[in-house]
FIZAKE-77783 format. One record per residue (C-alpha): x, y, z. Coordinates in steps of 0.02 Angstrom, whole numbers, plus 32768, in hexadecimal, padded with zeros to 4 digits. Example, Ala and Ser with C-alpha at 12.3 -4.5 7.8 and 13.67 -1.06 7.14 Angstrom:
REM FIZAKE-77783
82677F1F818682AC7FCB8165
REM end
This chain:
REM FIZAKE-77783
9C8B85A09D899D1685A99E059D7C86179D929CE9868D9D7C9CD686A29E389D8E86C59E4C9D89874A9DC39CEF879A9E139D44879D9EBC9DDE87F09E709D7088769E239D1C889B9EC89DBD88A49F279E1B89099EA79E1089C79EA49D7889F89E3E9D8E8A079D839D248A849D259CFE8AC19C799D878B429C659D268BE59C6B9DA38C749C789D898D029CF39DE28DAB9CFF9E6C8D7C9D799F0F8DD89D969F9A8D699DD8A0358DAA9E31A0D38D429E44A17E8D619E8BA1AF8D9F9DDFA12C8E299DF5A17C8E659E97A1388DF09F1CA1BD8DBE9F9CA1898D089F85A0F48CA99F3EA0B08C4C9FD7A02E8CC4A020A0038CB0A0D89FB18D56A1079F568DEBA0BA9F1C8E92A1039EF98F44A0C99F398FDCA1289EF0908AA1479F2F90D0A0A19EF5903CA03A9F9A8FDDA0279F868F21A020A0058EC8A08FA02F8E1AA04EA0818DA6A0CBA0F08D20A07DA1768CA7A0BAA1FB8D23A082A1BB8DCBA0BEA12D8E46A0A2A0F58E8E9FFDA0A78F3BA011A0368F4D9F779FF68FF69F399F8B8FAF9EAEA0188FAD9E2FA0BD8F869E84A1008F269F19A1768F6E9F9AA1D28EE19FF3A1E78EE8A0B1A25E8E6AA103A2D28E59A198A33E8EDDA143A2B28F58A167A29D8F1FA21CA2318E82A21AA25E8DFDA29CA2508D77A216A21C8D6CA160A19F8CDDA17AA0F78D36A191A0648CD4A1D79FDE8D57A1F59FB08E10A1FE9F3E8E78A26D9F168F31A2779EFD8F83A3209E899012A34D9F0F9093A3269F279054A2749FCE8FFEA2949FEF8F5AA238A0308EC9A2A1A08A8E39A24DA09D8D8BA298A1438D3AA268A1A48C9EA29AA2178D07A308A1A18D82A35BA12C8E13A33FA1448EACA2D0A0E38F50A2D3A0D78FBBA236A0929062A26CA03390E0A201A0D49134A1CCA1169087A196A1989083A21FA1BA8FCFA254A1D18F98A308A2048EE6A333A1D28E87A3D1A2238DDFA3F7A1918DA7A462A17F8CF1A433A1B68C83A3A5A1438C45A31EA0AD8CB9A331A0268C60A2D09F998CDFA2C79F598D86A3099EAF8DCDA3309E7F8E7FA3619DEC8E9AA3D79DBB8F4EA3AC9D398F5BA4379DBA8F32A4BD9E4F8F80A4619EA88EDBA4729F1E8E7FA3FC9F198DC2A4119FB78D5FA3EA9FB68CA4A3C7A05F8C4FA3D6A0AD8BA4A3EEA0B98BCEA4A7A0028BF9A4C09F8E8C8EA4AE9FB98D3EA4E59F778DEDA4CC9FB38EA0A4BE9F408F20A50E9F2E8FDEA4FE9FC48FE6A48AA0388FBEA51BA0A68F2DA4F2A08E8EC4A58CA06B8E0DA56C9FF28DB0A5DC9FC58CF9A5EC9F1A8CD9A5A39EBB8C72A6239EDA8BF0A6A69E8F8B65A63B9EC88AB5A61A9EC28A89A5629EC889DBA5209F77899DA5249FD989FFA4A29F478A6DA46B9F868B06A4C6A00C8B10A4419F8F8AF7A3B39F118B84A3CE9EF98BD3A3239E918C6DA3469DF18CB6A3869D508D0BA3509CEC8D8AA3B49C318D7CA39A9BF38DFCA4199C4C8E69A49A9C898DF2A5209C6D8D53A4B99D078D01A46E9D278C5CA4169DD88C19A4109DF78B84A39F9E798B00A37F9E778A6BA3089DF08A09A3679DB28A7DA3ED9D538B21A4019D5E8B7EA4A49CCB8BF2A4CC9CED8C7AA54D9C518CD5A5889C338D2FA62C9CDD8CF0A6689CA08C3EA64F9CF58BC0A5DF9C988B43A5749CF08AC3A5079CA88A88A4609CF589EEA4119CFC89DAA3559D02893DA2EB9D4F89A1A25F9DF989F0A24D9DD58AAAA2639E338B21A1EE9DD88BC4A2079D4A8C0FA26E9CE38CA3A22B9C5A8D09A27C9BD88D3FA1FA9B918DD8A2509B098DF4A1CD9AC58D45A1EF9AFB8D32A2A49B4F8C8EA27B9BF38C3CA2A69C348BE8A2099CBA8B63A21C9D2E8B3BA18C9D778A8DA19C9DD38A0EA1349D2989BDA1159CC88A57A0DE9C638AE8A1269BF88ADAA1C29B8F8B4BA22E9BAD8B3BA2E99B058B33A3429B2E8B77A3EF9A7A8B7CA42B9A698ABEA4249AA48A4DA4AE9B218A11A48A9B568A8CA4009B508A3DA3539BAB8A53A2AF9B288A63A2249B5E8A5DA16B9B538B0EA1269B798B01A06B9B918A61A00A9C3F8A779FC29C6F8A169F259CE889839F329D9D89B79F2F9D738A609F7E9D3E8A36A02E9DE08A5FA0889DB08B11A0B79E3E8B8DA0D79DE28C35A0E19D338C80A0DC9CFF8D32A0AB9C518D7FA0909C438E19A0219BC18EA4A0229B558E489FA59B528DB7A0219BB58D499FAC9C1F8CCBA00A9CD28CB69FD09D198C10A0099DD18BEB9FF79DFE8B339FEF9E908AC29FC69E3B8AA09F1F9E118B519EE79DA38BE89F099CE58BD29F1B9C6B8C639F0C9BB98C499F499B258CBE9F319A878CBE9F9A9A218C539F999AAA8BD49F879AB68B8F9ED89B428B419E749BDC8BA69E9D9C528C009E289CEF8B969E339D978BE29E0B9E328B769DFE9ED28B749D9B9E6A8B399D079E108BE29D059EB08C479D039ECA8C429DC09F7F8C3E9DF49F628BAB9E699ED08B469EA99F148B419F5B9ECA8BDC9FAF9F158C18A0549EC58CC2A0779E3A8D34A0359E198DEDA0559DA28E6CA0079DEF8F19A00C9D9D8FC4A0219D838FD19F649D348F229F619DC18ED19F029DDB8E1C9F379E8A8DE29F5F9EAE8D299F6E9F4F8CE59FB59F858C3C9F74A0178BC59F82A05D8C099EDEA03C8CC49EE49FBA8D4C9EF99F1C8D599E8E9EAA8DEE9E7C9DF58DE79E429D808E739E179CCF8E629E5E9C9C8E5E9DA69CB58DA69D7C9CA68DAD9CC09CB48D099C619D2B8CFC9BCF9D368C7F9B409DB98C6E9AB69DE58BF89A289E1F8B759AA69D678B699ADB9D2A8B459A2B9D238BED99D29D588BDD991B9DC48C7999309DF78CF999B09DA38D7F99469CE88D89996D9C788DF999029BC18DD699249B458D7F99979A968D3C99799A1E8CFA99FD99CE8C5B99B899378C469A2998F98BA999D399978B509A0599B38BB29AA89A618BE29A749ACF8C6D9A369B1C8C6799889BC68CB999799C108CF998D59CCF8CF698CC9D5C8CEE98539D5F8C3E98079CAB8C1598339C258C1598B89C068BBE995E9B758B9C99D39B7E8BD19A8A9B178B709B0A9AFB8BF29B909AC18B759C129B5C8B079C0B9BD68B8A9BCC9C0A8B179B3E9C3A8B5A9A939C1D8ADF9A049C648B0D99599C098AD698BA9CA08A74987F9C638A3B97D39C1C8AE697AC9CBA8B3C97E89D248AD597749CC28B2596E69CD58BD197369D908BC397539DE58C69972D9D398CBB972D9D1D8D4997A89C678D3697D89C328DE698089B748DD498109AF98D4D983D9A3F8D6D982699AD8CF7983D99258D0297B798C28C6597DD98BE8BC69841996B8B79982E998A8BF697A29A1A8C7197B49A7C8CEF974E9B388CF897689B918D95972B9C4D8D8697109CD18E0B96FA9D218DBE96609CAB8D42960D9BFE8D92960F9B598D5596579B2C8C9E967E9A8E8C4396B09A9A8BBC97369A1B8B3A97719A6C8B21981D9AAD8A7997E99B2E8A6397619ADE8AB496CC9B338B59969D9B038BB695FE9B528C5795BF9AC78CC995829B298D6A95639BE28D6995359C638DF595229C1E8E5F95B19C728E8396569BF08E7D96E19C1C8EE5977C9B7E8EF197E69AC98EBC97E29A1E8EE3982A99718E9B981798CA8EF29822982E8EA5986D97E68E8797BF98738E0997A298D48E7A972B99908E6597419A038EF997269ABF8EF097139B478F7297199BC68F4696929C5C8F91963C9BE88FB595A79B5E901396039ABE8FE2965D9A798F37962D99C38F02964499918E4A963F98D98E1F963098CE8D699667981A8D58962D98468D83957898FE8D50958499338DF9953E99CB8E67955B99D78F2295449A678F9B95619A4D905195979AD890CD95739A7F916B95389A9C91F095C09B17918496219BB291E8964D9C249150965B9C0690A5960B9C589046969B9BD7902C97259C218FF697CC9B868FFC983A9ACA8FE8982A9A3C8FFE98A4997E8FF598959916908298DF98709053988E98448FDB98019852906B978698E690C297DA999C908C97E79A3890E398279AD090C497B99B8090DF97FA9C0E90F7977D9CB9914597799C6391ED97649BEA91F397F69B3891B698109AAE91C2978F99F491A2979E99A1912A972498E691499721986C90ED96AF98F990B196409949915E962D99D991B496839992925096D399E092DF973A99E192C797F69A22931298979AAD929098989AFD92D897FC9B03938798479B3F935798F49BC092D198C99C50930B985C9C3E92C497AD9CEF927B97B09CCD9217984E9CE2915B983C9C4D9104988D9C6F905998DA9BCB902E992E9B1A907099449AAB903999D499F3906999D599AE90639A86990C90B69A4F98DE913099C4990791BD9A3D99AB91739A7F9A3691409A079AEF91229A249B759132999D9C2390E999B89CA9913A994E9D60912F99259DCA91B899779D30921D99AD9CED91B69A3E9C3691919A5E9BA191FD9A2B9AFE91EC9A8C9A6092379A4199D7923A9AC3993692A09AC3997A93129A399A1793389A9C9AC893059A6D9B4B92CC9AE99BFC92969ABB9C6792239B259D23922A9B079DC692209B689D9692C89BB39D05926D9C099D6B91D89C479D8591669BB09E3591229B9A9E2C912D9ADC9DBB91839A5C9DB290ED99E89D0B909C9A179CE88FFA99BA9C438FC29A039BC38FFE9A819B2B8FBB9ADD9ABD8FEA9B709A908F6F9BFA99EA8F5E9C549A278FCD9CE29A4D90659C759B0B904B9C729B6390609BCC9BE48FDD9B9B9C5D900A9B119CFA8FBE9ACC9D8D902C9A9B9E39900B9A559E818FEC9B029DF38FBC9B759D428F809B909CEE90109BEE9C50901C9C559C0590CA9C6B9B8F90D29CFE9AF491409CFE9B5091BF9D6C9BDE91D29CEF9C5B91659D4D9CC190F79CD69D1590509CF89D9190009C7F9DB98F489C649E4F8F099C029EE78E9B9C179F1D8F049CAC9E7C8ED29D069E868E199CD79E218E209C379E6F8DB39BB09E738E409B309E698EFC9B179E1F8F209A6E9D768EEC9A2A9D338ED3997C9CC58F4E991F9C0B8F4999569C268EA299AE9BBA8EC89A469B1A8E689A699A968E679AF39A308DC89B06997A8DC99B3C99B18D959BEA9A198E349BFA9AC18DDC9BEA9B3B8E3F9B7F9BBE8DF59B0B9C548E4F9AC19CC98E119A3C9D758E3C9A809E118DF29A379E348D639A5D9D7E8D2F9A739CDE8D589AD19CBD8DB19B759C188D869BCA9BD28E099C409B488DC39CB19A988E089CAD9AB08E4D9D5E9B628E929D649B9E8EE49E029B6F8F9B9E049BC990269E5B9B3190449EC89B248F8D9EFB9BBF8F919F689C0E90179FD29CAB903A9F6C9D0C90BA9FCE9D6E91439F769E2691139F719E9D91759FDF9F1191F09F8D9FAA922B9FEDA04F92819FCEA0CE91FE9FFEA177924D9FDAA1D192F29FBFA27E93049F78A2E293A49F82A37393A39F09A36292E69EFEA36392C89FBBA2CA928AA01AA27992FBA09BA22692A4A130A16A92A6A11DA0E19272A197A05D9219A12F9FE89204A1C49FBE92BCA1D89F469321A16F9FA693C2A192A05D93E3A1A7A0D19468A1E7A12494C2A156A1C49479A111A2469503A116A2C89508A08CA34F9584A05EA34F95DF9FB7A3C595619F67A35194CE9F8FA2DA94FB9F04A2D6945B9E9CA24993F49EE8A1F493529EB4A14F93149EFAA11A925D9EF1A066922D9F159FFD91929F049F4A91579F089F4B90A99F509EC5905D9EE29EB48FA59EBC9E248FB89E419E888FB69DA29DE88FD09D3E9DEA90849D7C9E9290D19D489EC391649DB49EE6920F9D6B9F36929F9DCA9F36935D9DCA9FB393C49E2E9FC094789E67A05194D39EBBA00495739EFCA02796029ED8A09795CD9E48A00895719DF29F6895D39DDB9F0395389DAC9F0A947B9DAF9F7D94239D359F3C93B99CA79F0A93059CDA9F9792869CD39FBF91D59D0CA069920D9D4EA08091FE9E0AA10892809E21A12D93329DECA1CC93999DF4A1E194559E07A28694A89DDCA2CC95519E15A23B95839E82A24696389EBBA242965C9F76A18E96599FB6A11195FBA021A0C995689FBFA03C94EC9FD5A040944D9F6E9F9E93EE9F509F6D935D9EE29EC293199EB29E9592769E5D9E0992269DFB9DEE916C9DDC9D6391729D5C9CE291DE9DAF9CD892689D2B9CFF93219D3C9C9C93359DDF9CF092A49E3C9DA192E29E609DD792BC9F129E5D93119F789EFC92CE9FC49F00929CA07A9F88931CA09A9FCA93C2A059A07D93F9A055A0AE94A7A091A15894E8A05CA1B69586A089A24995ADA019A2AA9636A070A2EE96CEA017A3AB96E9A007A3F39764A085A40097F0A006A34397F19FF4A31B97DDA0ADA2C09866A109A3529896A179A3CC98A4A0E9A353990AA081A32A9975A11AA3E0999EA132A3F199D1A07DA3559A3BA088A3949A97A123A43A9ABAA0CEA3E29AFAA033A3759B6AA09DA40D9BBFA0E8A45B9BD3A03CA3C39C229FECA3859C82A083A3DE9D22A057A3AE9D159F9FA2F99D009FCDA2FF9D92A044A33D9E059FBBA2A89DDE9F4FA2219DE49FD4A2009E9F9FC5A1F69E999F09A1819E069F0FA1139E5D9F8EA1019EF69F1FA0DD9E8A9E89A0599E2F9EEDA0009ED09F20A0039F0F9E6D9FBD9E6B9E2B9F329E6D9EAD9EFE9F1A9E779EFD9EE79DC19E979E4D9DE99E169EB09E4E9E069F329DC69DF69EB29D3C9D789E4E9DA09D0A9EE79DB89D159F0F9CFF9CE89E5E9CCD9C559E5A9D439C159EFD9CFC9C2F9EC49C489BD79E1E9C669B339E779C919B409F179C299B1B9F3A9B739BBC9F889B2D9B629FFE9AB49ADEA04D9B249B29A0299BD09A7F9FE09BFD9A6B9F3A9C559A609E9C9BEB99F99DFB9BF39A749DA69C679A5B9E2F9CE8999F9E1D9CDA99A69D609CF49A029D7C9D98999D9E129DD698ED9DDE9DA598EE9D529E2799019DD59EB298739E3F9E6997FF9DAA9E5798249D709F0A97FD9E209F4997569E229EEE97289D749F2D974F9DA29FE296E69E3F9FD5964F9DE99F8796549D59A00296589DD3A09695A29DC5A0CB95B79E53A14A95CD9ECFA0BA955C9E80A03794DB9E15A09294599E16A00794589DF59F4D941C9EA79F2C94B19EF19F88952B9E989F1395039F1C9E8F95769F929EEE95FD9F109F1196AC9F2A9EC996C79EE59E1B974E9EE59D9697289F3F9CF5977A9EE79C6197939F569BC697E59F209B2498119FB09AAD98429F9A99F69881A022997E980FA02898E69860A00C983D990DA00B988C99589FAB97FB9936A040978899AAA0AB97F49A38A03197DC9A12A01F97239A04A0DB96FF9A84A12497769AF2A09397AD9B07A02E984C9B5BA0BF98A69ABCA12598959A5AA09198D89ACCA08A99709AADA146999099F0A12A998E99FFA0989A099A70A0FA9A7F99FDA1929A7E9963A12B9AA399C0A0D69B3399EBA1849B789935A1BC9B6898FDA1249BCC997CA1479C55993EA1FB9C629885A1CC9C65988CA1399CDD98B6A1289D959956A0DF9DDD98F0A04F9E2398B5A0209D74991C9FA69D0D99499FCB9C5899919F3C9BF299CB9F379B3F99639EA39B09999E9E8B9A5799E19EEB99C2995E9F7699C198F69F399A5598F59F739B0A98A49F249BA3986B9F909C3498389F4B9CDF97DE9FC49D5397AA9FAD9E0696FC9FF89E23965C9FE39E8595CF9FAA9E1795CD9FA99D5C956CA0499D389607A0B19D0F9658A0369C9695FFA0729BFA9625A1299C2396DEA1009C3B96E4A0A19B969692A1339B3A9704A1B29B8C979FA1529B549757A1399AA3972DA1F09A8F97D4A22A9AD69833A1C29A5597BFA1F899C797E1A2B299EC989EA29E99FA9912A2D2996D99A4A25A99549A41A2B299129A97A22898B39B15A29298569B48A34698469AABA39E980C9A46A2FF97F799BAA2D9986E992AA260986B9896A22A98D5986CA177990897D9A125995C97CEA08F99CB974CA00999ED972D9FD29AA096E49F319AE596C89F199B9F96839EA19C21968F9E8B9CDE96D19E0F9D5C96749DC59DB195FC9DB89D2195719D7A9D9395979DBF9E4395229D479E9D95739CB39E4496279CEA9E3E966D9C3F9E0D95F09C229D8196559C899D0197129C839D1397929D089CEA97C39CC49C3C970B9CC39C0B96FA9D7B9C3F97909DAB9BD597449D489B4596A09DA89B5B96FB9E4F9B5497569E149AB996B19DDF9A6A96679E8A9A9396FC9EDD9A3D96E09E6D99A596289E9F999E965B9F5899A796D69F43991896569EE298B095D29F6698D296309FFA988896C5A01798FF96E2A0B2996C9665A06599E2965CA02C9A9895FC9F8E9ABF95EC9F309B6295A79E839B8995489E6C9C2D94E39DE09C7C94329DD99C34938A9DC29C8893749D079C6893B49C939CEE944F9C339CB794169B7F9C9E949E9B409C27955A9B309C2C95A39BDE9C1696269B959B9F959B9B839B1E956F9C3C9B3196249C759B2396379C0F9A8395929C569A3B95749D0C9A6D94E99D2099F094869C949A4094A89CDD9AED94629D879ABB93CC9D419A5E939B9CD29AF293B69D639B6A94449D109BC894AC9DA99B9994869E609B7694EC9EDE9B1495149F8F9B50952EA00E9AC394F5A0B89A8294CBA06499DE9424A00F99C094379F5B99F393D99F21995A945E9F6C98EC94EE9F159942953B9E8398E595499DF1995D95C69D8798FB962C9D1A997296E49D42998697449CA1995E97DF9CBB99C8
REM end
């Protein structure tokens, strides 16, 4: 009994021992660039660098590498106790030999103010830096380095040299603390609070308005409002972890407690903490300092180095935790036993999700040694099917009984429909197992590739089958065409298929990335969209809409906004590459991935990008080299004066950096040197670029970066670089000007000799141009045969005539009544056509036809007025536009022209004459004077053309006009124009002719 009590006491006093769950932790040692492994202080500066204070100097960490700062760089001493940042962004370092200031340009100033400065605290509201030393407490105010004594106060004997720091709860309220005493200063009054516990750290939780005290005996809340103030236990820390060294609260209100026995992480309401020690992969269980940086990465200083944690605390298990192998292929949720069955090489294991224990089925696994168990399906209570890669299909009763039911078949994947039919993808095609009838059946007919790597159930009668030649649809036990075959290349190797719903399906492929079919639309995710590799082995979607996928080099999470995070060995994950279709989501929402060397467990409520305010990392250009030599650069300014270089300084290298600690979001860069580059460069991980033999010019260098946010999330650098490369003297303005002046004097006399000749040539050319322009203008509107105007002329002139008519008709002073419009000005439109003109060409030749056309044109010129317009309308057609008052004279004019032509003898050759007749069709514009806009100009021309067609159909050598009829126009005039016969019959139109109207043929002219 006595021995038992002693053992129990040793357990309680010892640092806590845990089941060794592994977390993604990155550890940094001196071998990784740290000046030394004992970490005393941590802080982040304005650009995002993490300053790590050790006993041998400062490590300035950019997320990948450490730059060491020591007394060689200007520190008073290498032993760093604490950091603080003032209101101007300067970093102050407390050392054993004084104070150091590292300004925003990283210039170091040393102040030998007091030895052994223990800690620092910046009061931003008062712009005051507090300094705690062996000689008492001092402060630095308004950035003027004048040290003042704190207060005229008598501490307990010796305590004035033991003050550790202070917290500021409200403006004007300060709490200084030493090992056993807290000094409250409020309204210039001092109140002393004694403590029974050794005080290590004091923290003000602003969100809760609490003062939390970390002591060697645990965490307490200081109740100031009670009299006297009391120390109330805050969180019950486990044995071995009660010596608190630091306290931090993150945006999710999780409390991170650093202790001498490890790191404790508490969620609200307080439950059992996550405990991280050296047994979980932590570099040391003795925590000294904790900070959460602007990107929400957690840095923990320890006695043996620096550790970095992502906010995503995934759990990891490998063969040391009980897995039969490091290669995991399948998962099955066994609800009856409240566990998760895991299929691996060399057997299977059971995972108790409550305790985190993995228990292998040892006896069974001895039978499955050298078997790669790829599939595990449940077909009944304690009745399972195990598909192996080499040895076929087995039946297992969850105890020790294992029966092979199908040999000589390599099983690669499996799926089960709700009717308890099990399907297996094999290297011999698609296999169906009917448990009820204990029957097997293979399906190969229509299958493009016998090796099936992935299976997924859409409905009981519909499967998706992934092979080395794309995705095929299996519907009612037949392979049928589908959209997958047409949209995914047939030579694509399919690794995994995830059916979210019948309308949303994801296909993971080898070399071609991830395909997402959603609502009949296809989207493809590749390296162009932020993946690190196009080999995607498995994919799954969590309950928040994020897509998790495992590639050859990382486990990736794609948020709903397209932002992608990556997890691999660089981020603390124990492996990079996963196994084919080894992703599983439990009913609780927890996700499991098989990643060599084991399993990664992603909690059902992982941290989302929207849950915490992750600030965009800061990109800045940190260095310029000209011909290998550095050029001074002010990194604190967003704009710079140009850097002036001579023409020989044209080999320039730019170095830039994004200080990002979130390794799960690798940073890519694009650069542009304007005006040399017309567009951004291709994305690259390189952080420098070199330009050789730049020509003289003014340049602007810019760089942008992206850390996983997709094509729309590139952010700019904090600064730009302006360069001026000067020209050599022989291309300067003054040198060129001198040469120009000299050349002017040389050529002056030669130029003078040619001036007169050039002037004469110029005058001659101007005359030729004017003459040619006049000729071209005339030709463009004149018919070359008859010298009449052509259609182009009419198109330009008719607008003036129409405007003149409209102005006259709308002038109510001249034509106030409808009756008076009968005498208003109108345009007569006459179309003349030579009857049987083709016979002239056929009998006498085309020259004779030209003579007839020319003579008729001359007759028209003689008969008509200068104000009338005569246009050659076509081959043997003429158009005449007359200006007249009223329409009574139109028929007489048409008849006079017709008769004149009919009586004329055309001499077409010596001694040969002939007579020709013409047909005339005419109309007027406006067609309806009182409704001038009802019938437009093209319709009037069409009416005249239709009248001509009626004349030609009715015997030729005839004049016919079309005028507005007696019936009021109650339909669209387009219908009348397209059907003249209807218009005449319904009295919308009337015909004017000497011939009996009943004998006129009203066939429509189809122009």
